[in-house]
C-alpha positions as CSV (number, residue, x, y, z in Angstrom):
1,M,34.1,-16.8,8.9
2,L,34.1,-13.4,7.6
3,H,37.0,-11.5,8.8
4,R,40.1,-9.9,6.7
5,K,42.1,-12.1,9.1
6,T,40.5,-15.1,8.2
7,Q,40.5,-14.3,4.6
8,I,44.2,-13.8,4.9
9,Y,44.2,-16.9,6.7
10,L,43.1,-19.0,4.3
11,A,45.0,-17.1,1.2
12,L,48.3,-18.0,2.8
13,L,47.3,-22.0,3.5
14,T,46.2,-22.2,0.0
15,A,49.8,-20.5,-0.8
16,G,51.7,-22.8,1.7
17,F,50.0,-25.9,0.0
18,L,50.5,-24.9,-3.2
19,G,54.3,-24.3,-2.6
20,M,54.6,-27.1,-0.7
21,S,53.3,-29.1,-3.8
22,L,56.1,-27.4,-6.1
23,L,59.0,-28.2,-3.4
24,V,57.8,-31.8,-3.2
25,T,58.0,-32.1,-7.2
26,A,61.6,-30.1,-6.9
27,L,63.4,-32.3,-4.2
28,A,61.4,-35.2,-5.0
29,E,65.1,-37.2,-6.2
30,R,66.5,-35.9,-3.1
31,L,64.2,-37.1,-0.5
32,P,64.0,-40.5,1.3
33,H,60.9,-42.4,-0.9
34,G,61.0,-40.4,-3.5
35,N,59.2,-42.4,-5.6
36,Y,56.4,-40.7,-3.4
37,A,56.5,-37.8,-4.3
38,P,53.7,-37.4,-7.2
39,L,51.4,-38.7,-4.8
40,V,52.1,-36.1,-1.9
41,M,52.3,-33.5,-4.6
42,W,48.7,-34.3,-5.6
43,L,47.7,-34.4,-2.2
44,F,48.9,-31.2,-1.0
45,L,47.1,-29.9,-4.5
46,A,44.1,-31.6,-3.4
47,V,44.1,-29.8,0.1
48,A,45.3,-26.2,-1.5
49,G,42.3,-26.6,-3.9
50,T,40.3,-27.5,-1.1
51,T,41.1,-24.4,1.2
52,G,41.0,-22.2,-2.3
53,V,37.7,-23.1,-2.5
54,V,36.8,-22.2,1.1
55,L,38.5,-19.1,0.2
56,L,36.2,-18.0,-2.2
57,R,33.1,-19.4,-0.7
58,V,33.8,-17.2,2.0
59,R,34.8,-14.2,0.1
60,R,31.6,-14.6,-1.8
61,Q,29.4,-15.0,1.4
62,A,31.5,-11.8,2.8
63,H,30.4,-10.0,-0.3
64,L,26.7,-11.1,-0.3
65,L,26.5,-9.9,3.5
66,L,28.5,-6.6,3.5
67,A,28.7,-5.8,0.0
68,G,25.2,-5.8,-1.2
69,D,23.7,-4.2,-5.0
70,L,20.9,-3.4,-6.6
71,L,18.5,-5.2,-8.6
72,E,18.1,-3.3,-12.0
73,M,16.0,-5.2,-14.8
74,E,14.7,-3.7,-18.2
75,A,10.5,-4.7,-18.1
76,S,11.2,-7.5,-20.8
77,E,13.3,-9.2,-18.1
78,I,10.6,-8.9,-15.3
79,P,10.3,-13.2,-14.6
80,R,6.0,-14.0,-15.6
81,R,4.4,-16.8,-15.0
82,S,0.7,-17.6,-15.7
83,G,-1.8,-16.4,-13.1
84,Q,0.5,-15.0,-10.7
85,T,2.0,-11.4,-10.1
86,Y,5.8,-11.1,-9.6
87,I,6.4,-8.6,-6.4
88,G,10.6,-9.1,-6.8
89,H,13.1,-11.8,-5.3
90,S,12.9,-13.1,-2.0
91,F,13.8,-15.9,0.0
92,V,11.9,-17.2,2.9
93,W,12.8,-15.6,6.5
94,K,13.3,-18.4,9.3
95,P,14.5,-18.1,12.9
96,H,18.2,-19.3,11.7
97,H,18.6,-15.8,9.5
98,A,17.3,-14.0,12.5
99,Q,19.5,-16.2,14.7
100,Q,22.7,-15.2,12.0
101,L,21.3,-11.7,12.6
102,Y,21.5,-11.2,16.1
103,G,24.9,-13.2,16.1
104,Y,27.2,-11.0,13.3
105,L,25.4,-7.8,15.1
106,A,26.6,-8.8,18.0
107,H,30.0,-9.3,17.2
108,G,30.2,-6.1,15.6
109,I,30.1,-7.8,11.6
110,E,28.5,-5.0,9.3
111,P,28.8,-3.2,6.1
112,S,31.1,-0.2,6.2
113,E,29.4,3.0,6.5
114,Q,29.8,4.0,2.8
115,V,28.0,0.9,1.6
116,Q,24.9,1.8,3.9
117,A,24.5,5.3,2.7
118,A,25.2,4.3,-0.6
119,L,22.4,1.6,-0.5
120,G,20.0,3.3,2.4
121,G,20.4,0.6,5.2
122,N,22.0,-2.6,6.4
123,V,22.1,-4.8,3.3
124,L,23.5,-7.7,5.9
125,I,19.9,-8.2,6.6
126,H,19.7,-9.4,2.7
127,G,22.8,-10.9,2.2
128,L,22.0,-13.9,5.2
129,G,19.7,-15.2,2.4
130,A,21.0,-14.0,-0.8
131,E,22.2,-17.7,-2.2
132,E,18.5,-18.4,-1.3
133,E,16.8,-15.6,-3.6
134,A,14.3,-16.5,-6.1
135,P,11.2,-14.4,-7.9
136,L,8.3,-14.2,-5.5
137,Y,4.8,-14.4,-6.7
138,I,1.1,-13.9,-5.4
139,S,-1.7,-15.6,-7.5
140,D,-4.5,-14.1,-9.0
141,R,-6.9,-16.1,-6.8
142,K,-5.0,-14.7,-3.5
143,R,-4.7,-11.3,-5.0
144,A,-8.1,-10.9,-4.2
145,H,-7.2,-11.0,-1.0
146,H,-6.0,-8.2,-1.3
147,M,-2.1,-6.3,-0.6
148,L,-0.9,-3.6,1.9
149,V,2.6,-2.2,1.1
150,L,3.6,0.2,3.8
151,G,6.6,2.6,4.8
152,S,8.4,5.7,5.0
153,P,8.3,8.3,2.1
154,G,11.3,7.4,-0.7
155,E,11.8,3.9,0.2
156,G,10.3,2.3,-2.5
157,K,6.3,1.8,-2.0
158,T,5.8,3.8,-5.4
159,R,8.2,1.8,-7.1
160,C,6.9,-1.4,-5.9
161,L,3.3,0.0,-7.3
162,E,5.1,0.3,-10.6
163,L,6.2,-3.1,-10.9
164,I,2.3,-4.6,-10.1
165,V,0.6,-2.2,-12.3
166,R,2.8,-2.8,-15.1
167,Q,1.7,-6.2,-14.8
168,L,-1.8,-5.9,-14.4
169,I,-2.2,-3.7,-17.3
170,E,-0.2,-6.5,-19.6
171,Q,-2.5,-9.0,-18.0
172,G,-5.5,-7.4,-19.3
173,D,-7.5,-6.3,-15.7
174,V,-9.7,-3.6,-15.5
175,V,-7.0,-1.1,-13.8
176,V,-8.1,1.9,-11.6
177,I,-5.1,3.7,-9.9
178,I,-6.1,6.5,-7.0
179,D,-3.4,8.7,-6.6
180,P,-3.5,12.0,-4.6
181,K,-0.4,13.7,-4.9
182,G,0.5,12.4,-8.8
183,D,4.0,10.6,-9.6
184,D,4.8,11.8,-12.8
185,R,7.0,8.7,-13.8
186,L,3.6,6.3,-12.5
187,I,1.5,8.2,-14.8
188,S,4.2,8.6,-17.9
189,L,4.6,4.3,-17.0
190,V,0.6,3.4,-17.4
191,R,0.5,5.5,-20.3
192,Q,3.6,4.2,-22.1
193,V,2.6,0.2,-21.3
194,C,-0.9,1.2,-22.2
195,D,0.7,1.7,-25.7
196,E,3.1,-1.0,-25.7
197,T,0.2,-3.3,-24.8
198,G,-2.4,-1.9,-27.6
199,R,-4.8,-0.9,-24.5
200,S,-4.2,2.6,-25.6
201,Q,-7.9,3.5,-26.2
202,Q,-8.8,2.1,-22.7
203,F,-6.6,4.7,-21.3
204,R,-8.5,7.4,-19.4
205,L,-7.6,10.3,-17.2
206,F,-9.5,12.3,-14.7
207,A,-7.2,14.9,-13.5
208,P,-9.0,17.8,-11.6
209,P,-5.7,20.1,-11.9
210,W,-5.4,19.5,-15.8
211,P,-9.0,20.1,-16.8
212,T,-8.7,20.7,-20.0
213,A,-7.2,16.8,-20.5
214,S,-9.5,15.1,-17.9
215,V,-12.6,13.2,-18.9
216,A,-15.7,13.9,-15.9
217,Y,-16.6,11.9,-13.1
218,N,-19.8,11.8,-11.0
219,P,-19.7,9.8,-7.7
220,L,-23.4,10.3,-7.2
221,A,-24.4,8.9,-10.3
222,H,-25.5,5.6,-9.4
223,F,-26.8,4.4,-6.1
224,G,-29.3,1.8,-4.5
225,N,-31.2,4.0,-2.6
226,P,-30.8,7.9,-2.3
227,S,-29.6,7.5,1.7
228,D,-27.1,5.6,0.3
229,L,-26.0,8.9,-1.2
230,A,-26.7,10.7,2.1
231,D,-23.9,8.3,3.7
232,R,-21.6,8.8,0.6
233,L,-21.7,12.7,1.2
234,I,-21.5,12.5,5.2
235,G,-18.6,9.6,4.4
236,L,-16.5,13.1,3.8
237,F,-15.8,14.0,7.0
238,P,-13.9,11.6,10.1
239,P,-16.0,9.8,12.4
240,A,-17.8,12.0,14.9
241,G,-16.5,12.0,18.6
242,G,-19.5,11.9,20.2
243,G,-21.1,15.0,21.9
244,D,-22.3,17.7,19.8
245,S,-20.8,16.2,17.0
246,E,-22.6,13.4,17.1
247,A,-25.9,15.5,16.9
248,F,-24.5,17.4,13.5
249,R,-23.5,14.6,11.8
250,G,-27.1,13.0,12.4
251,F,-28.8,16.1,11.4
252,Q,-26.7,16.9,8.4
253,W,-27.6,13.1,6.8
254,G,-30.9,13.6,7.2
255,A,-31.1,17.1,5.7
256,A,-29.3,15.5,2.7
257,K,-31.3,12.3,2.7
258,A,-34.2,14.3,2.1
259,V,-33.0,16.7,-0.4
260,L,-31.4,13.7,-2.4
261,Q,-34.9,12.0,-1.9
262,A,-37.0,14.7,-3.7
263,M,-34.3,15.0,-6.4
264,Y,-34.7,11.3,-6.9
265,L,-38.6,11.6,-6.9
266,T,-38.9,14.2,-9.3
267,G,-36.2,13.2,-11.8
268,T,-33.4,16.0,-10.8
269,P,-29.9,14.7,-12.2
270,I,-28.6,14.4,-8.6
271,T,-25.0,15.9,-9.0
272,I,-22.9,17.7,-6.3
273,A,-23.2,21.0,-7.5
274,R,-27.0,20.3,-7.7
275,T,-27.3,18.6,-4.2
276,L,-25.5,22.0,-2.5
277,R,-27.8,23.9,-4.1
278,Y,-31.0,22.6,-2.6
279,L,-29.2,21.8,0.5
280,R,-28.7,25.9,1.0
281,N,-32.3,26.4,-0.1
282,P,-34.3,23.1,0.7
283,G,-37.5,25.0,-0.6
284,E,-36.3,25.1,-4.1
285,I,-36.5,21.5,-4.0
286,L,-39.9,21.4,-2.3
287,G,-42.0,22.9,-4.8
288,T,-40.1,20.8,-7.8
289,L,-41.6,18.4,-5.8
290,V,-44.7,19.5,-5.0
291,K,-45.3,20.4,-8.5
292,A,-43.9,16.6,-10.1
293,R,-45.5,14.7,-7.4
294,F,-48.4,16.8,-5.7
295,P,-49.6,19.1,-8.0
296,D,-53.1,19.6,-6.1
297,L,-50.7,21.1,-3.6
298,A,-49.6,24.0,-5.4
299,G,-49.9,27.3,-3.6
300,R,-48.9,30.7,-4.1
301,D,-46.5,30.3,-2.2
302,L,-44.8,28.1,0.2
303,G,-46.9,28.8,3.1
304,E,-50.0,28.3,1.3
305,T,-48.3,24.6,-0.1
306,V,-47.3,23.7,3.2
307,A,-50.8,24.7,4.7
308,K,-53.1,22.6,2.1
309,Y,-51.0,19.5,2.7
310,E,-50.9,19.9,6.2
311,S,-54.8,20.2,6.3
312,L,-54.8,17.2,3.8
313,A,-53.0,15.1,5.5
314,A,-54.7,15.6,9.2
315,G,-58.5,14.6,7.5
316,D,-57.0,11.6,5.6
317,P,-53.2,10.3,6.9
318,K,-52.8,8.0,4.0
319,H,-52.4,11.0,2.2
320,R,-49.3,11.6,3.8
321,S,-45.7,11.1,2.1
322,P,-42.8,10.1,4.4
323,E,-40.4,12.1,1.6
324,L,-42.7,15.1,1.8
325,D,-42.4,14.8,5.8
326,D,-38.7,14.3,5.8
327,L,-38.2,17.4,3.4
328,L,-41.2,20.1,5.7
329,A,-39.1,18.7,8.9
330,Y,-36.3,21.2,7.7
331,V,-38.2,23.6,5.3
332,K,-40.0,24.9,8.4
333,L,-36.9,24.9,10.5
334,D,-35.7,28.7,11.4
335,P,-33.3,29.3,9.0
336,T,-30.9,30.6,11.1
337,Y,-30.4,27.0,12.9
338,Y,-30.8,25.3,10.0
339,S,-27.9,27.2,8.6
340,K,-25.7,27.0,11.7
341,M,-26.4,23.2,11.5
342,V,-25.5,22.7,8.0
343,A,-22.5,25.3,8.2
344,S,-19.6,23.0,8.5
345,F,-20.9,20.3,5.7
346,L,-21.6,22.7,2.8
347,P,-18.0,24.0,2.7
348,Q,-17.1,20.6,1.7
349,L,-19.7,20.5,-1.0
350,E,-18.3,24.0,-2.2
351,R,-14.8,23.0,-2.3
352,L,-15.9,20.2,-5.1
353,S,-18.2,22.2,-7.1
354,A,-16.1,25.5,-7.5
355,G,-14.6,26.3,-10.3
356,P,-13.3,23.8,-12.9
357,K,-14.3,21.1,-10.3
358,R,-17.6,21.7,-10.7
359,E,-17.7,20.5,-14.9
360,L,-15.7,17.2,-13.9
361,L,-17.3,16.3,-10.6
362,S,-20.6,17.8,-11.7
363,P,-21.5,17.1,-15.3
364,E,-24.8,18.4,-16.4
365,P,-25.9,15.1,-19.2
366,E,-27.4,17.2,-21.8
367,E,-24.6,20.4,-21.3
368,T,-21.1,18.5,-21.0
369,T,-19.1,17.4,-24.5
370,R,-16.3,15.6,-22.0
371,E,-17.1,11.4,-21.7
372,V,-18.6,11.1,-18.1
373,L,-17.1,8.1,-16.2
374,S,-18.9,5.3,-13.7
375,W,-17.6,2.1,-12.8
376,Q,-19.8,0.7,-14.6
377,S,-18.3,1.9,-17.9
378,I,-14.9,1.3,-16.4
379,D,-15.8,-2.0,-15.7
380,K,-17.8,-3.3,-19.0
381,R,-15.1,-1.6,-21.6
382,K,-12.0,-2.8,-19.6
383,L,-10.5,0.7,-19.2
384,V,-7.0,1.7,-17.0
385,V,-7.7,5.1,-15.5
386,Y,-5.4,7.0,-13.9
387,C,-7.2,9.2,-11.3
388,Y,-4.4,11.8,-10.1
389,L,-6.4,13.9,-7.5
390,G,-3.8,16.9,-7.0
391,S,-3.4,16.7,-3.2
392,L,-0.9,19.2,-3.5
393,H,-3.3,21.8,-5.2
394,G,-6.1,21.0,-2.1
395,E,-5.6,18.4,0.5
396,E,-9.2,18.0,1.1
397,S,-10.7,18.5,-1.7
398,A,-8.3,15.8,-3.0
399,N,-9.4,13.5,-0.3
400,A,-12.6,13.9,-0.1
401,V,-12.8,12.7,-4.1
402,G,-10.9,9.8,-3.1
403,K,-13.4,9.0,-0.6
404,M,-16.5,9.6,-2.9
405,M,-15.0,7.3,-5.2
406,L,-14.1,4.5,-2.8
407,L,-18.2,5.0,-1.3
408,D,-19.2,4.8,-5.0
409,L,-17.2,1.6,-5.6
410,E,-19.3,-0.2,-2.4
411,A,-22.2,0.4,-4.3
412,Y,-20.8,-1.1,-7.5
413,I,-19.4,-3.9,-5.8
414,A,-22.5,-4.9,-4.4
415,A,-24.2,-4.6,-7.6
416,R,-21.0,-6.7,-9.2
417,Y,-21.3,-9.2,-6.7
418,S,-25.2,-9.8,-6.2
419,Y,-26.4,-9.3,-9.8
420,Q,-24.1,-10.3,-12.6
421,A,-22.9,-14.3,-13.2
422,D,-19.6,-15.3,-12.1
423,G,-18.3,-15.6,-16.3
424,D,-19.1,-11.3,-17.1
425,R,-16.9,-10.5,-13.9
426,H,-13.5,-9.0,-15.2
427,R,-10.9,-8.7,-12.7
428,L,-10.9,-5.0,-11.6
429,S,-7.8,-4.1,-9.7
430,L,-7.9,-1.0,-7.4
431,V,-4.8,0.4,-6.6
432,V,-4.7,3.3,-4.1
433,D,-1.8,5.2,-3.1
434,E,-1.9,7.2,0.8
435,A,-4.8,5.4,1.3
436,H,-5.5,6.4,4.5
437,H,-6.8,9.8,3.5
438,M,-9.4,8.0,1.5
439,V,-10.3,4.7,3.0
440,S,-12.9,5.0,5.7
441,K,-15.2,2.3,7.5
442,P,-17.8,1.4,5.2
443,F,-15.3,0.8,2.3
444,M,-14.2,-2.2,4.8
445,N,-17.0,-3.6,3.2
446,V,-15.8,-3.3,-0.2
447,L,-12.6,-5.4,0.9
448,A,-14.7,-8.7,2.7
449,E,-17.1,-8.2,-0.3
450,A,-14.3,-8.0,-3.0
451,R,-13.3,-11.6,-3.5
452,G,-16.7,-13.0,-4.3
453,A,-16.9,-9.9,-7.0
454,N,-13.5,-10.7,-8.4
455,L,-12.1,-7.4,-7.1
456,A,-8.1,-7.3,-6.0
457,V,-7.1,-4.1,-4.2
458,A,-3.7,-2.8,-3.3
459,L,-3.4,-0.1,-0.5
460,S,-0.3,2.3,-0.2
461,S,0.5,3.9,2.9
462,Q,3.4,5.1,5.3
463,T,1.9,3.7,8.3
464,L,-0.9,2.0,10.1
465,A,-1.3,5.2,12.5
466,Q,-2.1,7.1,9.5
467,F,-5.5,4.6,9.5
468,E,-6.0,4.6,12.9
469,Q,-5.9,8.5,12.8
470,S,-8.5,9.1,9.9
471,M,-10.7,6.1,10.8
472,G,-10.7,7.3,14.3
473,S,-9.5,3.8,16.2
474,R,-7.2,1.3,17.0
475,A,-9.9,-1.5,15.9
476,A,-10.5,-0.3,12.9
477,V,-6.8,-0.7,12.1
478,E,-6.9,-4.5,13.1
479,E,-9.7,-4.4,10.4
480,V,-7.6,-3.3,7.3
481,L,-4.8,-5.9,8.5
482,T,-7.4,-8.4,8.9
483,H,-8.8,-8.0,5.0
484,H,-5.6,-8.3,3.5
485,F,-3.4,-11.4,2.7
486,L,-0.1,-9.9,1.7
487,H,1.7,-7.1,3.7
488,L,4.1,-5.4,2.4
489,Q,6.8,-3.8,4.6
490,F,9.4,-0.9,3.7
491,Q,12.0,0.8,5.8
492,T,10.2,2.7,8.5
493,R,11.5,5.5,10.0
494,N,8.4,4.8,12.9
495,P,9.5,2.2,16.2
496,R,5.9,1.6,16.6
497,E,5.7,1.0,12.7
498,A,8.6,-1.6,13.3
499,E,6.9,-2.9,16.7
500,D,3.7,-3.6,14.7
501,F,5.3,-5.5,11.7
502,S,7.6,-7.4,14.4
503,K,4.1,-8.9,16.3
504,L,2.7,-9.5,13.2
505,A,5.4,-12.2,12.0
506,G,5.5,-13.5,16.2
507,D,8.4,-15.0,18.2
508,R,10.2,-18.1,17.5
509,L,12.7,-20.5,19.7
510,L,16.2,-19.3,19.2
511,R,19.3,-20.4,20.2
512,V,20.9,-17.7,22.3
513,V,25.0,-17.9,22.9
514,G,26.5,-16.4,26.2
515,E,30.1,-16.2,26.7
516,S,32.3,-14.6,29.1
517,F,36.0,-14.5,30.3
518,R,37.6,-14.0,33.1
519,Y,41.2,-13.7,33.8
520,E,42.9,-13.8,37.6
521,P,45.8,-14.4,39.7
522,G,46.4,-18.3,39.9
523,F,47.5,-17.8,43.6
524,F,43.9,-16.7,45.1
525,D,42.9,-20.5,44.6
526,S,46.6,-22.3,44.3
527,G,47.9,-20.8,47.1
528,D,51.4,-19.7,44.6
529,R,52.7,-16.5,46.1
530,N,54.0,-15.4,42.7
531,V,51.9,-13.2,40.8
532,S,52.7,-13.8,37.5
533,D,51.2,-16.8,37.4
534,F,47.5,-16.4,35.7
535,K,44.9,-18.6,35.3
536,A,42.0,-18.1,32.7
537,V,38.4,-19.1,32.9
538,H,36.0,-19.3,29.8
539,T,32.2,-20.1,30.1
540,L,29.8,-20.8,26.7
541,N,26.4,-21.2,27.5
542,I,23.9,-22.0,25.0
543,Q,20.0,-21.3,25.5
544,E,16.8,-21.9,23.5
545,K,14.8,-18.5,24.7
546,E,12.2,-16.8,22.5
547,A,13.1,-13.6,20.4
548,A,11.3,-11.6,17.5
549,L,11.6,-13.3,14.3
550,V,11.6,-10.3,12.9
551,P,13.1,-7.9,15.2
552,P,12.3,-4.3,15.0
553,F,15.7,-2.7,14.3
554,A,15.7,-4.8,11.0
555,I,12.6,-3.2,9.7
556,V,14.1,0.4,10.8
557,Q,17.5,-0.6,9.2
558,L,16.0,-2.3,5.9
559,P,17.9,-0.6,2.8
560,T,15.9,1.4,0.4
561,F,13.5,-0.9,-2.2
562,H,14.1,-3.9,0.6
563,Y,11.0,-5.5,2.2
564,F,9.6,-7.8,4.7
565,A,6.2,-9.2,3.3
566,R,3.9,-11.5,5.2
567,M,2.1,-13.7,2.6
568,G,-0.6,-16.0,4.2
569,G,1.3,-17.6,7.4
570,R,4.7,-17.1,6.1
571,I,7.3,-14.2,6.0
572,Y,9.6,-13.0,3.2
573,K,12.9,-11.4,3.2
574,G,12.9,-9.6,-0.4
575,R,13.4,-6.3,-2.7
576,I,11.8,-4.9,-5.2
577,P,13.9,-4.6,-9.1
578,L,14.4,-0.7,-10.3
579,L,13.0,-1.1,-13.8
580,S,14.3,1.5,-16.5
581,A,12.4,5.2,-16.8
582,P,9.3,5.4,-19.2
583,K,10.8,7.0,-22.1
584,R,8.8,9.7,-22.4
585,S,6.8,12.1,-19.7
586,Y,3.0,12.3,-19.7
587,V,3.0,14.5,-17.6
588,R,5.3,17.2,-19.2
589,D,3.3,16.2,-22.8
590,L,0.6,17.4,-20.5
591,Q,1.8,20.3,-19.1
592,E,3.1,22.0,-22.6
593,K,-0.5,21.3,-23.9
594,V,-2.1,23.0,-20.8
595,A,0.2,26.6,-21.4
596,S,-0.7,26.3,-25.4
């Protein structure tokens, strides 16, 4: 159907029938039964028209299958539907598409090298259903079941987030984008859309690399219990591998809990910088706790205070304070041993409270002139917040901030779920790029509870293997997949990743056609000794067998900006539109402001 010879044959056939119709008309008077010439002419014209239509259809199909093109549109042209979010143009990928793909490639039918190089992959994959292509939407209700966007760098993930974020802002969602590296175009787009939709006063930028333009955010300001904050701080570390590492982790959690409890009881503002200060010297916060809650125990020094408390508690156990006991357990340790046990913990906090980060992440309420954000204020004021964490300036610090923001969100979502009435819950949309650096096991609780709290999460990363590495187990990866209703897979150069999506799509029964040709001299079975006598044997074998609905090689060969999607129980083949670039660079404006 697609070979050039077929098209030439159809063109010649069409021309031949047209020629015959003209010839019949010209020679009508000389031909027997010439009075039938008009009828014969119209018959030839009808046949010529039919073959011409077939030729045009073949050429169109060849173009759709082998030429390909980019899907470009202006923001005003984005298909919009109330209560739904557009995620590109697509068609349902069915077994016959897979069967055609296997067949065409087996016969060597694929786009030219030039076309594949220009579009970044094999456009034949999308061409199989290009005539069925239509806008694909996900409803707001299903979006609360979350989205997962995967693919290699440069294949369309960020442009996909750009498309989604634009619509979320236009729909009036509370939107928080957490971007470790910082994408110039995405930041500029968010700012521009806020201006276009009348939400410029709701835009906020949290950006440690640009402290002069950034708001402040205290990831320890809100909590249900001080032990929650200890979980949040320990959550900065990857899961322990057992043995000594587990013992160190347990010790550090206990020390942090003891210090944070004391800060809470004394009314001391809880910040990262203050927590670091008191973890270095727990005796200091012990003295503050004693003065505030147990003034009768105050002595000339720490030793006298401890002796008074031990004597009082020994005489009457009801005078014991669990919080004071917790803190004393660490204060009385040998300083060298204590320092060794917290040695791997403190540098993390130091990185988060050094230089400009101290003012941005540990704002003192009575000193800072900056606006201090919290999840509660973001939600209540329906803000659009872009968090540029600056991983290129310090990856570990950026990842730590991102993790703490998500763990802080977990505490807020729990309160939102438990205490807010349904009508008071604005839709809160969270978009996280490079999510594998920031998602931890506790965050899985957020994904599980989010639907009831009207939270919709979109996570973007390169591979599932990155989640496995950061979270410590394949089971955690399966949990990530379980919590996402929509899974978009762009081109991946990782064979295992392609196989994972292929397995998720499953197998189907496909027709498998086998052909064989055999030639042999006729005398082998006929007795004829004339060796020029040959016979040919053609065998055609058709059977059904299970094969991958989305073969791994198709995922590896996807063109740039194209994806396979698993939404609910259906598989889609789609592509995202390329929107016009923002009118100006917000990042450049910030850089000029910082420079001046």
